[in-house]
N, C-alpha and C positions, 0 to 999 in steps of 0.2 A: 496662636499658642502662647503659654506663659512660661517664663523661666521658672524652675523648681525653686519653690521657697518653703522648707519644711517648718517654718514657723507659723505657716498658713493652713487651715485645714483643706484637705483635698476636695471637698465638697465645694469651697469657694470656687476653685477652678471650674468645676462642673457647672455651677450656677452661672459663672460668667459666660461661658461658652453656651449655656442653653439660652441665653437672652436672645441671641440671634436666631436660634432654632424656633423659639416661641413665636416669632413674627410669621413663621410659614406654617403654623398649625392652626386647626380650627378650634372652636371653643372647647368641645369635648377633650381633644387632645391635650390643650393646654392644661385643663384641669387635671388630666391624669399625669402630665409631666409635673405639676405642682405637688400632687400627691406623692409621687415617687421621690422627689427632692425633699419634701418633708419627712418621709419615713427614713431617708438616707441621713438626713441631718439629725434625726433623733437617735439612730443608731450610732452616729459618730459621736454624738455627745454622751452616750451611755458608755461608749468604749473610752472616752477620755476620763469620765468619772471613775471607770473601773480601774484604770491605770493609776489615777491619783490615790485612790483608797483601795488598796488590794484587799481581797477578802480574807480576813482573819478569823479564826474560830473563836466562837463564843466560849470563854473559859467556864461560863455557868451550865454549859450544855454538854452533857457526856456524849462522846462519840459512840453510836450504836455497835454492838457487838458483831464482828466481822468485817467492819469498815476499818481500812488502814489509817493510821493517824497521819 
């Protein structure tokens, strides 16, 4: 187990721990694990980008009627 380091993405901890698990998996399961880790990494990166650049309304676009500003 790793000590918590909030400067390091949580997926890095999962990836570190998954290395030992990979040795016990067959080829198909390793591929599925890799796919899951890739998807999780993508989500983590999108969250990081969204936190850095919060969505701001485009001043050139009018808010549709009935939508709170």
